[in-house]
Structures are given as structure tokens and as C-alpha cells.
N, C-alpha and C positions, 0 to 999 in steps of 0.2 A: 502435497496440497491439503489445505484445510477445507473440508466440504462446506459449501455455502458462503465462502468469503469472497469469491469472484467467479465470473462466468464469461463465456464468449471467447472469440479469437480476433486477432487483428484489430480493425477499427471498431469492432463490436465488443471488445474486452471492457468489462466494468467491474469495479468493486461492488459488493452487495452489502448493504446495511439493513437496518430495520428502523421504522418510524412508528412512534406511539400515536394512536388515533386520538388520544385525549389532549396531549400537549404539543404534538408535532415534533418532539425531540427526535433527532436522528442519531443512531448508534453504529459505530464501527470500532472494533469488531462487533458483529451483529449481536443483538440481545433477543432471545426467544422466550424468556420466562416472565420478566416484569420490566416496567419502565424504570430506568436508573435515575431519572430526574427526581430529586428528593421533594420538590414542590408539587409533583404530580400525584393525583390519587390513583392513577393507573388507567390504562386503556389497552386495546388490542394492539399487538405489534405486527406490522406487515413488512415483508421484505421489499426493499426499494433499491434500484440501481443508483449508485452514487455518481456525482459529476466525474467526467473523465479528466477534467483539467482543474488546476488550482495554482496557487502561488507558493513559492518557497517561503516557509516561515522560519526555518533554521536548517542547518546542515553540519555534518562533521564527517570524518572518515574513520574506518576501522583498520588499524594497523596491526592487529594481533588476531590470532585464531581464537574464536570464542569457544567456550566449553560446551560440552553436551548439554542439551539435546541438539545443538546446531550440528548439521550433517556436513562433514568434510572429510576428505581423504588425507590422513596424516602422512601418507607417503609422498604427496604432491607438495611443492612449495606453496606457501601461503601467498595469496594475492589480495591486497587491501581492496576495500570497496567503500563507496560513498553512501552514507545514510542521510536521507532527506525527510524533514518534517514538512508536510504540504497542507496548507489550508485550502480545503475544497471550495470550488467556485460558488456553488449554490448553498451547500449545507453549512458552510462556515465552521466545520470541524477540522481538526488537524489529524492527519494520518501519516504515520511513519513508515518508510520503506526504503529499500536500496535503490540507488541510481542504476541506470543501465551500465553494462560493462564498458570500461574505458572512460567513464565520466569521473573527473577529479574535482576536489573542492575548489580548485582554481577556476573551474568552468561555471561555477554557480554564484548567484548573488541573491540575497534576500529580496523577495518581491518578483523574481523572474517567473514566467509561466512555464509549467511543466504539465505533462499528461501521463496517465497511467497506461502501461503496456504490459503484456504478459512476459514472463521470464522463467528461466530455469534456475532453481536454487542449487540443485545437485542431481546427478544421475549416475546410476551404476548399471550393471547388466540386467537387473530385474526391474528397477524403478526409476521414474523421472519425477522429481519433486518440483512442482511448479509453484510460482509465486507471482507477485506483481512487482513492477519496477517503475521508477519515475524517469522520464526522458524530457529534456528541454524541448519546447515547441519551436524555438527559433531554428529556421532552416528545415523543419519537418514538412514533408509533402505527402500527407495521407488524407 
């Protein structure tokens, strides 16, 4: 888990970004040092919870095991996963993340609504690496 990038559980799970007080630009991953907007003279950066929902902007799948620092057990067979770029509903920024397990590119379409949910990237006897995932809202009852 990357500290400060997300918080909450279940229906309260949210990505966390930062917003500049001067220009209202929103950043994810969060920015805690300075406003990244080149047209802004700078302002205070405050943590803000981001929209839980957005629309698929683009997507693809990962058919190969990525190199380090991606955490994976080389003894287990590789399982492909779907990567989804989502334009957040209110902030209008695009956030990349994995789809929920079992979601294939054939299940997706540009413009479809998805929501952010908690997920497990990897776990071993000592550690559980948590992350966010995108899940289609169609048929979701939460």
C-alpha cells in the first residue's frame, strides 16, 4: 500500500488526491510539495477524497509478468489482468488502475461507468499489499 493514496473500506473506499487552493487543480497521485499546474503561481495543497465513479477512457490487458518492483510470486503461473484508464466523474482527471479479478477487455467499453473498490495486489505470510481496482457499476448493488 502506498500511504495517503486511498482510504476507507467497502462503500467508503476512496482514492485520495490533493487540490491547489489557488487554481483548484486536482492531482492524483497526490502532490504535497507544490502545484503542478504550470500556469499557477502556487497555493496550499489540501487532501481531498476523489470521485468514487468515473467513465472508462481507455483499457488494455497485461498478458506478461511485469518486471520488479511489481510484486509477484515467480513460482505461480502468471494470470493476465485488465488495466483501465478512468476519467473521474467530478475531477475530470484520468486515473489508471487494474480491473477487478475476472474482468476481461471484452467486458469493457469506452464510456461505461466504473467505480473504485479496494483490492489486493499481492500477499504473502508477512504482508498484504493493498491497492485500488475498477469495477463496472452495471449490476452492482451497493
